[in-house]
C-alpha positions as CSV (number, residue, x, y, z in Angstrom):
1,X,16.5,-18.3,-19.4
2,X,12.9,-19.4,-20.0
3,X,12.0,-18.7,-16.4
4,X,13.4,-15.2,-16.7
5,X,11.5,-14.7,-20.0
6,X,8.2,-15.8,-18.4
7,X,8.8,-13.6,-15.4
8,X,9.5,-10.6,-17.7
9,X,6.4,-11.2,-19.8
10,X,4.3,-11.6,-16.7
11,X,5.5,-8.2,-15.3
12,X,5.0,-6.5,-18.6
13,X,1.4,-7.8,-18.8
14,X,0.8,-6.8,-15.2
15,X,2.2,-3.3,-15.9
16,X,0.2,-2.8,-19.0
17,X,-3.1,-4.0,-17.4
18,X,-2.5,-1.8,-14.3
19,X,-1.8,1.2,-16.6
20,X,-5.0,0.6,-18.6
21,X,-7.1,0.1,-15.4
22,X,-5.6,3.3,-14.0
23,X,-6.3,5.1,-17.2
24,X,-9.9,3.8,-17.7
25,X,-10.9,3.3,-14.1
26,X,-8.7,5.7,-12.2
27,X,-11.6,7.3,-10.4
28,X,-12.9,3.9,-9.3
29,X,-9.5,3.0,-7.9
30,X,-9.3,6.3,-6.1
31,X,-12.7,5.7,-4.6
32,X,-11.7,2.2,-3.6
33,X,-8.6,3.6,-1.8
34,X,-10.7,6.2,-0.1
35,X,-13.3,3.7,1.1
36,X,-10.6,1.4,2.3
37,X,-9.2,4.3,4.3
38,X,-12.7,5.0,5.7
39,X,-12.9,1.4,6.9
40,X,-9.4,1.7,8.5
41,X,-10.5,4.9,10.3
42,X,-13.7,3.3,11.5
43,X,-12.0,0.1,12.6
44,X,-9.2,1.7,14.5
45,X,-10.9,4.8,15.8
46,X,-9.7,5.7,19.3
47,X,-12.2,5.8,22.1
48,X,-10.6,8.3,24.4
49,X,-12.0,10.9,26.8
50,X,-11.3,14.0,24.7
51,X,-11.7,16.9,27.1
52,X,-9.7,19.5,25.2
53,X,-12.6,20.0,22.8
54,X,-16.1,20.1,24.1
55,X,-19.0,19.9,21.6
56,X,-22.1,22.0,22.1
57,X,-24.9,20.5,20.0
58,X,-28.0,22.4,18.8
59,X,-29.9,19.1,18.8
60,X,-33.5,18.1,18.4
61,X,-34.0,18.5,22.2
62,X,-32.6,22.0,22.1
63,X,-35.0,23.0,19.3
64,X,-37.9,21.4,21.2
65,X,-36.9,23.2,24.5
66,X,-35.7,26.6,23.3
67,X,-37.7,26.9,20.1
68,X,-37.3,26.4,16.3
69,X,-34.2,27.8,14.5
70,X,-33.3,30.5,14.0
71,X,-33.3,31.5,17.7
72,X,-33.5,35.1,18.8
73,X,-30.1,36.9,18.8
74,X,-30.4,37.3,22.5
75,X,-30.7,33.5,22.9
76,X,-27.6,33.0,20.7
77,X,-25.8,35.7,22.7
78,X,-26.7,33.9,25.9
79,X,-25.2,30.7,24.6
80,X,-21.9,32.5,24.0
81,X,-22.0,34.3,27.3
82,X,-22.8,31.1,29.3
83,X,-19.8,29.3,27.7
84,X,-17.5,32.2,28.6
85,X,-18.7,32.2,32.2
86,X,-18.1,28.5,32.4
87,X,-14.4,29.2,31.6
88,X,-14.2,28.1,27.9
89,X,-10.8,29.0,26.6
90,X,-12.0,29.5,23.1
91,X,-15.3,29.2,21.3
92,X,-15.6,28.0,17.7
93,X,-19.0,28.5,16.0
94,X,-20.0,26.2,13.2
95,X,-22.8,28.5,12.5
96,X,-23.3,31.3,9.9
97,X,-25.5,34.2,10.9
98,X,-26.4,35.4,7.5
99,X,-29.4,37.8,7.8
100,X,-29.5,41.1,9.6
101,X,-32.1,41.3,12.3
102,X,-33.5,44.0,14.6
103,X,-32.0,42.3,17.7
104,X,-28.5,41.9,16.4
105,X,-27.0,44.2,19.0
106,X,-26.9,41.6,21.8
107,X,-25.2,39.0,19.7
108,X,-22.8,41.6,18.3
109,X,-21.8,42.6,21.8
110,X,-21.2,39.0,22.8
111,X,-19.1,38.4,19.7
112,X,-17.1,41.6,20.5
113,X,-16.5,40.6,24.1
114,X,-15.7,36.9,23.8
115,X,-14.2,36.7,20.3
116,X,-15.5,33.4,19.1
117,X,-14.2,32.1,15.8
118,X,-17.0,32.7,13.4
119,X,-17.9,30.7,10.3
120,X,-18.7,31.4,6.7
121,X,-19.2,29.1,3.7
122,X,-18.3,29.4,0.0
123,X,-19.9,28.0,-3.1
124,X,-17.4,26.1,-5.2
125,X,-17.9,24.4,-8.5
126,X,-20.6,22.1,-7.1
127,X,-22.9,24.9,-6.1
128,X,-24.4,28.1,-7.4
129,X,-23.1,31.6,-6.8
130,X,-25.1,33.4,-4.0
131,X,-23.4,36.2,-2.2
132,X,-25.0,36.9,1.2
133,X,-23.5,38.7,4.2
134,X,-20.1,40.2,4.8
135,X,-16.9,38.1,4.2
136,X,-14.3,38.5,7.0
137,X,-11.1,36.9,8.2
138,X,-9.1,37.2,5.0
139,X,-5.4,36.3,5.3
140,X,-2.8,39.0,4.8
141,X,-1.6,37.6,1.4
142,X,-1.2,39.9,-1.6
143,X,-2.9,37.5,-3.9
144,X,-4.4,34.0,-4.1
145,X,-1.7,31.3,-4.2
146,X,-1.6,28.7,-6.9
147,X,-3.0,25.6,-5.2
148,X,-6.2,27.1,-3.9
149,X,-9.5,27.3,-5.8
150,X,-11.7,30.3,-6.5
151,X,-15.2,30.5,-5.1
152,X,-18.3,31.3,-7.1
153,X,-20.2,32.9,-4.2
154,X,-20.5,32.8,-0.4
155,X,-22.8,32.9,2.6
156,X,-21.2,35.1,5.3
157,X,-22.3,36.7,8.6
158,X,-24.4,39.8,8.6
159,X,-22.4,42.9,8.6
160,X,-24.3,44.2,11.7
161,X,-22.7,41.4,13.8
162,X,-19.1,42.2,12.8
163,X,-17.0,45.0,14.3
164,X,-17.2,48.3,12.4
165,X,-13.4,48.1,11.6
166,X,-13.9,45.2,9.2
167,X,-13.3,46.3,5.7
168,X,-14.7,44.7,2.6
169,X,-13.8,41.1,3.3
170,X,-10.7,41.9,5.3
171,X,-9.6,41.3,8.9
172,X,-10.6,43.4,11.9
173,X,-9.5,44.4,15.3
174,X,-12.1,44.8,18.0
175,X,-12.0,48.1,19.9
176,X,-15.0,47.7,22.1
177,X,-14.4,48.8,25.7
178,X,-15.5,45.4,26.9
179,X,-13.1,43.5,24.7
180,X,-9.3,43.1,24.8
181,X,-7.7,46.0,23.1
182,X,-6.8,45.4,19.5
183,X,-7.8,41.8,19.8
184,X,-8.2,40.1,16.4
185,X,-11.4,38.4,15.5
186,X,-11.0,35.3,13.3
187,X,-13.4,33.8,10.8
188,X,-13.0,30.5,9.0
189,X,-14.9,28.8,6.2
190,X,-16.8,25.6,6.7
191,X,-16.9,24.6,3.0
192,X,-16.8,20.8,2.6
193,X,-15.1,18.9,-0.1
194,X,-17.7,16.1,-0.8
195,X,-16.6,13.0,-2.7
196,X,-18.7,11.3,-5.3
197,X,-20.0,8.8,-2.7
198,X,-21.1,11.7,-0.4
199,X,-18.3,11.2,2.2
200,X,-16.4,14.2,3.5
201,X,-12.7,13.2,3.4
202,X,-11.0,16.6,2.6
203,X,-11.5,20.2,3.3
204,X,-10.0,23.1,1.3
205,X,-7.5,24.7,3.7
206,X,-8.0,28.0,2.0
207,X,-10.6,29.3,-0.5
208,X,-10.1,32.4,-2.6
209,X,-12.5,35.0,-3.8
210,X,-10.7,37.2,-6.2
211,X,-7.4,38.1,-4.7
212,X,-8.4,37.5,-1.1
213,X,-7.8,34.2,0.7
214,X,-9.9,32.8,3.5
215,X,-8.7,30.0,5.8
216,X,-10.8,27.0,7.0
217,X,-12.5,27.1,10.4
218,X,-10.0,24.8,12.1
219,X,-7.1,26.9,10.8
220,X,-8.8,30.1,12.0
221,X,-9.3,28.5,15.4
222,X,-5.6,27.5,15.6
223,X,-4.5,31.0,14.6
224,X,-6.7,32.6,17.4
225,X,-5.8,29.9,19.9
226,X,-2.0,30.3,19.3
227,X,-2.1,34.0,18.9
228,X,-0.5,33.8,15.4
229,X,-1.9,36.5,13.2
230,X,-0.7,35.2,9.9
231,X,-0.3,32.1,7.9
232,X,2.6,31.3,5.5
233,X,2.5,29.0,2.5
234,X,5.5,27.2,1.1
235,X,6.4,24.3,-1.2
236,X,7.2,21.1,0.7
237,X,10.3,19.1,0.3
238,X,10.4,15.6,-1.3
239,X,9.8,14.0,2.1
240,X,7.0,16.5,2.9
241,X,3.6,17.2,1.6
242,X,3.3,19.2,-1.7
243,X,2.3,22.3,0.3
244,X,3.0,23.4,3.9
245,X,0.7,25.9,5.6
246,X,2.2,27.3,8.8
247,X,1.5,29.9,11.4
248,X,4.7,29.7,13.4
249,X,7.5,27.4,14.3
250,X,5.8,26.5,17.6
251,X,2.5,25.4,16.0
252,X,4.2,23.5,13.1
253,X,3.1,23.2,9.5
254,X,-0.1,21.8,8.1
255,X,0.4,19.4,5.2
256,X,-1.7,20.1,2.2
257,X,-2.3,18.2,-1.1
258,X,-1.5,19.5,-4.5
259,X,-5.0,20.9,-4.7
260,X,-4.5,22.8,-1.4
261,X,-6.8,20.4,0.6
262,X,-6.1,18.9,4.0
263,X,-7.2,15.3,4.5
264,X,-9.5,14.8,7.5
265,X,-8.1,12.3,10.0
266,X,-11.1,10.4,11.3
267,X,-9.0,8.8,14.1
268,X,-11.2,9.7,17.0
269,X,-14.5,7.9,17.5
270,X,-17.5,10.4,17.7
271,X,-18.1,9.0,21.2
272,X,-14.7,10.3,22.3
273,X,-16.0,13.9,22.3
274,X,-18.0,15.1,25.2
275,X,-21.3,16.6,23.8
276,X,-23.5,19.0,25.6
277,X,-27.0,20.0,24.5
278,X,-27.2,23.7,23.7
279,X,-30.4,23.8,25.7
280,X,-28.5,22.7,28.8
281,X,-25.8,25.4,28.2
282,X,-28.4,28.1,27.8
283,X,-30.2,27.0,31.0
284,X,-26.9,26.9,32.9
285,X,-27.0,23.2,33.4
286,X,-23.2,22.7,32.6
287,X,-21.3,20.3,34.9
288,X,-18.9,22.2,37.1
289,X,-15.4,22.5,35.5
290,X,-16.3,20.6,32.4
291,X,-15.8,23.5,30.0
292,X,-13.1,25.3,31.9
293,X,-9.9,25.7,29.8
294,X,-11.4,23.8,26.9
295,X,-12.1,24.7,23.3
296,X,-15.8,24.6,22.7
297,X,-17.2,23.8,19.2
298,X,-20.8,24.9,18.7
299,X,-22.7,23.2,15.9
300,X,-25.9,21.4,15.1
301,X,-27.0,17.8,14.6
302,X,-30.7,18.6,14.1
303,X,-31.8,17.5,10.7
304,X,-33.8,20.5,10.0
305,X,-30.7,22.7,10.0
306,X,-29.2,21.1,6.9
307,X,-25.8,20.4,8.4
308,X,-25.5,16.7,7.7
309,X,-22.6,14.9,6.0
310,X,-21.5,11.3,5.5
311,X,-18.5,10.1,7.5
312,X,-16.6,6.8,7.8
313,X,-18.8,6.2,10.9
314,X,-22.1,6.7,9.2
315,X,-24.1,8.1,6.4
316,X,-25.7,10.9,8.3
317,X,-23.6,12.9,10.8
318,X,-23.3,16.5,11.9
319,X,-20.9,18.6,10.0
320,X,-19.2,19.7,13.2
321,X,-17.8,16.2,13.6
322,X,-15.5,17.0,10.7
323,X,-14.4,20.2,12.3
324,X,-13.8,18.6,15.7
325,X,-11.6,15.9,14.0
326,X,-9.6,18.6,12.2
327,X,-9.1,20.8,15.2
328,X,-8.0,17.8,17.3
329,X,-5.6,16.7,14.6
330,X,-4.2,20.3,14.2
331,X,-3.6,20.4,18.0
332,X,-1.8,17.1,17.9
333,X,0.0,17.7,14.6
334,X,-1.6,14.6,13.1
335,X,-3.0,15.7,9.8
336,X,-2.4,12.9,7.3
337,X,0.5,13.6,5.0
338,X,1.0,12.4,1.4
339,X,4.6,13.2,0.7
340,X,5.8,14.2,-2.7
341,X,7.9,11.1,-2.7
342,X,4.8,8.9,-2.5
343,X,5.0,7.7,-6.1
344,X,8.6,6.6,-5.5
345,X,7.5,4.8,-2.3
346,X,4.8,3.0,-4.3
347,X,7.4,2.0,-6.9
348,X,9.6,0.6,-4.1
349,X,6.6,-1.3,-2.8
350,X,6.1,-2.8,-6.2
351,X,9.8,-3.8,-6.4
352,X,9.5,-5.4,-3.0
353,X,6.4,-7.3,-4.0
354,X,8.0,-8.4,-7.4
355,X,11.2,-9.4,-5.6
356,X,9.2,-11.7,-3.3
357,X,7.3,-13.2,-6.2
358,X,10.6,-13.7,-8.0
359,X,12.2,-15.4,-5.1
360,X,9.1,-17.7,-4.7
361,X,9.0,-18.4,-8.5
362,X,12.7,-19.4,-8.6
363,X,12.9,-21.3,-5.3
364,X,13.4,-25.0,-5.5
365,X,12.8,-27.1,-2.4
366,X,15.7,-29.3,-1.3
367,X,15.6,-32.9,-2.3
368,X,14.8,-35.4,0.5
369,X,16.7,-38.7,0.8
370,X,15.3,-41.3,-1.5
371,X,13.1,-38.9,-3.3
372,X,13.3,-36.9,-6.5
373,X,13.4,-33.1,-6.3
374,X,10.3,-31.4,-7.5
375,X,11.0,-28.2,-9.4
376,X,7.4,-27.1,-10.1
377,X,5.2,-25.4,-7.6
378,X,1.4,-25.7,-7.5
379,X,-0.3,-23.6,-10.1
380,X,-2.1,-21.6,-7.5
381,X,1.0,-20.6,-5.5
382,X,2.0,-17.5,-7.4
383,X,-1.5,-16.0,-7.6
384,X,-2.0,-16.8,-4.0
385,X,1.4,-15.2,-3.2
386,X,0.4,-12.1,-5.1
387,X,-2.8,-11.8,-3.1
388,X,-0.9,-12.3,0.2
389,X,1.8,-9.7,-0.7
390,X,-0.9,-7.3,-1.9
391,X,-2.8,-7.8,1.4
392,X,0.5,-7.2,3.3
393,X,1.1,-3.9,1.4
394,X,-2.5,-2.9,2.2
395,X,-2.0,-3.7,5.9
396,X,1.3,-1.7,5.9
397,X,-0.5,1.3,4.4
398,X,-3.2,1.0,7.0
399,X,-0.7,0.9,9.8
400,X,1.1,4.0,8.4
401,X,-2.2,5.7,8.0
402,X,-3.2,5.2,11.7
403,X,0.2,5.2,13.5
404,X,2.2,7.7,11.5
405,X,-0.5,9.8,9.8
406,X,1.0,8.9,6.4
407,X,-1.2,8.4,3.3
408,X,1.0,6.9,0.6
409,X,-1.6,5.2,-1.6
410,X,-1.9,1.5,-2.0
411,X,-4.1,0.7,-5.0
412,X,-1.3,1.0,-7.6
413,X,1.3,-1.3,-5.9
414,X,-1.3,-3.8,-4.7
415,X,-3.0,-3.9,-8.1
416,X,0.3,-4.4,-9.9
417,X,1.5,-7.1,-7.5
418,X,-1.8,-9.0,-7.6
419,X,-1.9,-8.8,-11.4
420,X,1.8,-9.9,-11.5
421,X,1.0,-12.9,-9.3
422,X,-2.0,-13.8,-11.5
423,X,-0.2,-13.5,-14.8
424,X,2.9,-15.2,-13.5
425,X,0.8,-18.1,-12.2
426,X,-1.0,-18.4,-15.6
427,X,2.2,-18.1,-17.6
428,X,4.2,-20.4,-15.3
429,X,1.4,-22.9,-15.6
430,X,1.4,-22.5,-19.4
431,X,5.2,-22.9,-19.5
432,X,4.9,-25.9,-17.2
433,X,2.4,-27.5,-19.6
434,X,4.7,-26.8,-22.5
435,X,7.7,-28.2,-20.6
436,X,5.6,-31.3,-19.6
437,X,4.5,-31.8,-23.2
438,X,8.1,-31.5,-24.4
439,X,9.3,-33.8,-21.6
440,X,6.6,-36.3,-22.6
441,X,7.6,-36.1,-26.2
442,X,11.2,-36.9,-25.2
443,X,10.1,-39.5,-22.7
444,X,7.9,-41.2,-25.2
445,X,10.9,-41.5,-27.5
446,X,12.7,-43.6,-24.9
447,X,9.7,-45.4,-23.4
448,X,6.4,-46.7,-24.8
449,X,4.1,-43.8,-25.3
450,X,1.4,-45.1,-22.9
451,X,4.0,-45.6,-20.2
452,X,5.5,-42.1,-20.7
453,X,1.9,-40.6,-20.5
454,X,1.3,-42.5,-17.2
455,X,4.6,-41.5,-15.7
456,X,4.1,-37.8,-16.5
457,X,1.0,-37.8,-14.2
458,X,2.5,-39.9,-11.4
459,X,4.9,-39.1,-8.5
460,X,8.1,-41.1,-8.4
461,X,7.9,-44.3,-6.4
462,X,10.3,-47.0,-5.4
463,X,7.5,-49.7,-5.4
464,X,7.0,-52.3,-8.1
465,X,4.3,-51.0,-10.5
466,X,3.6,-53.9,-12.8
467,X,0.8,-56.2,-13.9
468,X,0.6,-59.6,-15.7
469,X,-1.3,-59.6,-18.9
470,X,-1.5,-61.5,-22.2
471,X,0.9,-59.9,-24.7
472,X,2.6,-60.6,-28.0
473,X,6.4,-60.0,-28.1
474,X,8.6,-59.5,-31.2
475,X,12.4,-59.8,-31.0
476,X,14.4,-58.7,-34.0
477,X,18.2,-58.9,-34.2
478,X,20.7,-58.1,-36.9
479,X,22.8,-61.2,-37.5
480,X,26.5,-60.8,-38.1
481,X,26.4,-57.2,-36.9
482,X,29.2,-57.6,-34.4
483,X,31.7,-58.6,-37.1
484,X,30.4,-55.7,-39.2
485,X,31.1,-53.2,-36.4
486,X,34.6,-54.6,-35.9
487,X,35.4,-54.2,-39.6
488,X,33.7,-50.9,-40.5
489,X,34.0,-47.4,-39.1
490,X,31.8,-46.6,-36.1
491,X,30.0,-43.9,-38.0
492,X,29.0,-46.4,-40.7
493,X,27.8,-48.9,-38.2
494,X,25.9,-46.3,-36.3
495,X,24.1,-45.2,-39.5
496,X,23.1,-48.8,-40.2
497,X,21.8,-49.2,-36.7
498,X,19.9,-45.9,-36.8
499,X,18.3,-46.9,-40.1
500,X,17.3,-50.2,-38.6
501,X,15.8,-48.7,-35.5
502,X,13.9,-46.1,-37.5
503,X,12.5,-48.7,-39.9
504,X,11.5,-51.1,-37.1
505,X,9.8,-48.3,-35.2
506,X,7.6,-47.3,-38.1
507,X,6.7,-50.9,-38.9
508,X,5.8,-51.8,-35.4
509,X,3.8,-48.7,-34.8
510,X,1.9,-49.2,-38.1
511,X,0.7,-52.5,-36.7
512,X,-0.4,-51.2,-33.3
513,X,2.7,-52.2,-31.3
514,X,5.2,-50.3,-29.3
515,X,8.9,-50.5,-29.1
516,X,9.7,-51.6,-25.6
517,X,13.5,-51.4,-25.8
518,X,16.5,-51.2,-28.1
519,X,19.1,-53.7,-26.9
520,X,22.4,-53.4,-28.8
521,X,21.6,-54.4,-32.4
522,X,18.2,-55.8,-31.4
523,X,14.7,-54.5,-30.7
524,X,11.9,-55.7,-28.5
525,X,8.4,-54.8,-29.5
526,X,5.2,-55.5,-27.5
527,X,1.5,-55.7,-28.3
528,X,-1.2,-55.4,-25.6
529,X,1.6,-54.3,-23.2
530,X,-0.8,-51.8,-21.6
531,X,-4.3,-52.5,-20.1
532,X,-7.2,-52.6,-22.5
533,X,-10.9,-52.7,-21.8
534,X,-11.1,-56.3,-23.1
535,X,-7.9,-58.3,-23.1
536,X,-9.7,-61.4,-24.3
537,X,-11.2,-59.7,-27.3
538,X,-7.8,-58.2,-28.2
539,X,-5.7,-61.3,-27.8
540,X,-6.2,-62.8,-31.3
541,X,-6.0,-59.4,-32.9
542,X,-2.6,-58.4,-31.4
543,X,-1.1,-61.9,-32.1
544,X,-1.9,-61.4,-35.8
545,X,-0.6,-57.8,-35.7
546,X,2.7,-59.0,-34.2
547,X,3.2,-61.7,-36.9
548,X,2.3,-59.3,-39.7
549,X,4.8,-56.7,-38.3
550,X,7.5,-59.4,-38.4
551,X,6.7,-60.1,-42.1
552,X,6.6,-56.4,-43.1
553,X,9.8,-55.8,-41.1
554,X,11.6,-58.4,-43.1
555,X,10.4,-56.8,-46.3
556,X,11.3,-53.2,-45.2
557,X,14.7,-54.1,-44.0
558,X,15.9,-55.2,-47.4
559,X,16.5,-51.6,-48.4
560,X,18.2,-50.8,-45.1
561,X,20.9,-53.4,-44.5
562,X,24.0,-53.2,-46.8
563,X,23.7,-55.5,-49.8
564,X,26.0,-56.8,-50.9
565,X,28.1,-57.0,-47.8
566,X,31.6,-55.5,-47.7
567,X,34.4,-57.7,-48.8
568,X,35.4,-60.3,-46.3
569,X,32.2,-60.0,-44.3
570,X,29.1,-62.2,-44.2
571,X,26.0,-60.4,-45.3
572,X,23.8,-58.8,-42.7
573,X,20.4,-60.3,-42.2
574,X,17.5,-60.0,-39.8
575,X,16.3,-62.7,-37.5
576,X,12.8,-62.3,-35.9
577,X,11.1,-64.3,-33.2
578,X,7.5,-63.7,-32.1
579,X,5.4,-65.3,-29.4
580,X,2.1,-64.7,-27.5
581,X,1.5,-65.5,-23.9
582,X,1.5,-64.1,-20.3
583,X,4.1,-61.6,-19.3
584,X,4.6,-59.0,-16.5
585,X,4.9,-55.4,-17.8
586,X,5.7,-52.4,-15.6
587,X,8.3,-50.3,-13.8
588,X,11.0,-51.6,-11.5
589,X,13.8,-50.0,-9.4
590,X,14.3,-47.1,-7.0
591,X,12.5,-43.8,-7.5
592,X,15.9,-42.3,-8.3
593,X,16.6,-44.8,-11.1
594,X,13.9,-46.9,-12.6
595,X,13.3,-48.9,-15.8
596,X,10.3,-50.1,-17.6
597,X,10.4,-53.6,-19.0
598,X,8.3,-56.7,-20.0
599,X,9.5,-59.9,-18.5
600,X,8.5,-63.6,-18.3
601,X,8.4,-66.8,-20.2
602,X,6.9,-65.3,-23.3
603,X,9.8,-62.8,-23.6
604,X,12.4,-65.5,-23.1
605,X,10.9,-67.7,-25.8
606,X,10.8,-64.8,-28.3
607,X,14.5,-64.1,-27.5
608,X,15.5,-67.8,-27.9
609,X,13.6,-68.0,-31.3
610,X,15.7,-65.2,-32.6
611,X,18.8,-67.1,-31.7
612,X,17.5,-70.2,-33.6
613,X,16.7,-68.3,-36.9
614,X,20.3,-68.8,-38.1
615,X,20.4,-72.5,-37.1
616,X,17.0,-73.2,-38.9
617,X,17.9,-70.9,-41.8
618,X,14.6,-69.1,-41.5
619,X,14.3,-65.4,-40.8
620,X,10.9,-65.6,-38.8
621,X,10.2,-68.1,-36.1
622,X,6.9,-68.3,-34.3
623,X,6.2,-69.7,-30.9
624,X,3.4,-72.2,-30.2
625,X,1.5,-69.6,-28.2
626,X,1.1,-67.2,-31.1
627,X,0.5,-70.1,-33.5
628,X,-2.3,-71.3,-31.3
629,X,-3.9,-67.8,-31.2
630,X,-4.1,-67.6,-35.0
631,X,-4.9,-71.2,-35.6
632,X,-1.6,-72.0,-37.3
633,X,-2.8,-70.5,-40.6
634,X,0.1,-70.1,-43.1
635,X,2.7,-71.4,-40.6
636,X,5.2,-74.2,-41.1
637,X,6.0,-76.6,-38.3
638,X,9.8,-76.7,-37.6
639,X,9.5,-79.3,-34.9
640,X,9.8,-79.4,-31.1
641,X,12.9,-78.0,-29.4
642,X,14.2,-77.6,-25.9
643,X,15.1,-73.9,-26.0
644,X,18.2,-72.7,-24.2
645,X,17.4,-72.1,-20.5
646,X,13.9,-73.7,-20.7
647,X,12.9,-76.9,-19.0
648,X,10.0,-77.9,-21.3
649,X,10.3,-78.5,-25.0
650,X,8.6,-75.9,-27.2
651,X,7.0,-76.3,-30.6
652,X,8.5,-73.9,-33.1
653,X,6.9,-72.6,-36.3
654,X,8.1,-70.6,-39.3
655,X,6.4,-68.4,-41.8
656,X,7.5,-69.0,-45.3
657,X,8.2,-65.5,-46.7
658,X,8.5,-66.6,-50.3
659,X,5.0,-68.2,-50.1
660,X,3.1,-65.0,-49.1
661,X,3.9,-61.6,-47.7
662,X,0.6,-61.2,-45.8
663,X,-1.2,-63.6,-43.5
664,X,-4.8,-64.6,-43.9
């Protein structure tokens, strides 16, 4: 349950942080998503030989050869006529002819004859409110629909260049004898939607001025190219864009955002478009058949004409690049779509990422033969997994953007998953530390604290991990306890044993020792059982500590053991044996089941001394090793004995309790 709680807290923190970041830095996240999309467009841009759309560029060479802009109307008319003679299927002019001039007749005639798609530009909230020229090409809608914005002003073509049948801002049909009868003339706006970083990523599909609605240049070109005279607007379904703008079933629908914008798909590298210098077109230097049957987009890349935008491919590009991309995408039906169901898709992406993190957080690797199963993963695993899952979601978004023209949005799910991985890693690590401290606390209650601390930081091993050192060992055993257990209820015997163990632990620890083991009704305590910086300097000190602990234990146990003894039983008493000498301390056994112990001659002697306390009628017996360490002060010689199991006689000492309770 703790794991589930940690996971839930991690997700809650990730959600709260993501919400706050979205609330406080939403624009920054949107900019990050857009710039990421720019990078994807630039990195995956197709380098194809795009011959359906030919670009005619009024470049610096054209200005140097033909003359500075604006050119005479006759020159502009010649450009249109030359393209028509070369077989251009349709001409799209990314140029606004704003001012009336005395030589407008030639250009007006060329427009009437060849019906190029003209341009006009509106001033939105970013600009001022000029109103120059005559608006044209309004859609046959009774009013301005909801998603489209209102313009503050406009720059349109001079009225002298438009057919006389144009009303105030409405459509027109050309009735010139040299033009197709009742042939409509289409006009589209070239108003950009510039982001805060200066990059053009969207264009308003339609802009309104009052009750009239005017389509973008690419849409006007599609209307003229397909012969559709009207556009329809409808609300998209859940699997479609918020708004759908369509001319006919044959041409399909154009997906629009909630604001009525279309996203520009920068999927074709600028080098994919064949570009002709306007000077070459005017001079008739057009390669044979290059323009025939193609759509021709006429614009300018000359810096002096103020038609420069930033694109994913560079910070200074011609504005006609955006229109070329839009027209190509409209022809192919590949305008990026953000379906209305996109937030739900993002939520599903979050659930997928969270599910992967959950599976990883709760996966336990299988145990190998002879080894203990590790349940804890490295602390960096979950944050790293969050980054990997986030990167995978970003890659999927990029693939959908390029291959399926889907723009679902990635910052929210990626941010949530990355934050979830980070928080889960931190919380899991914190929980691991808490669990380790709890485990250490439990482990140190069964093993010496230094041993438990060392084991908590080591991997399990089947090797002997022990060292020989100079130690002092205390054995303490309750005499007559077996008979007491046989005669008394188990609960009473357990209470006595618990009280003895507790008292012995407090006394031993108070004198710097550790309880090595509880064996039946006996304890084994050790001093200097772990490595110290100076064993020689500590030897005499730990010997005195062990002897004093034996004395204080005898005093403390008087209030623990039942006194007087129950009827028919010999009184319980405590026998203690202490000795100082070399012993091996460490861990033994397989990795799957090990034990920590102190073994050797010193331990055996202390054990045998406990057995002799009853025979010698003295509760504390001291071995010759400890007596030698403290100089025999305050000890009484009991003689030399051949201890059970030993081959060499051993001198045994006793400390008279009634003489003194403390040693010098």
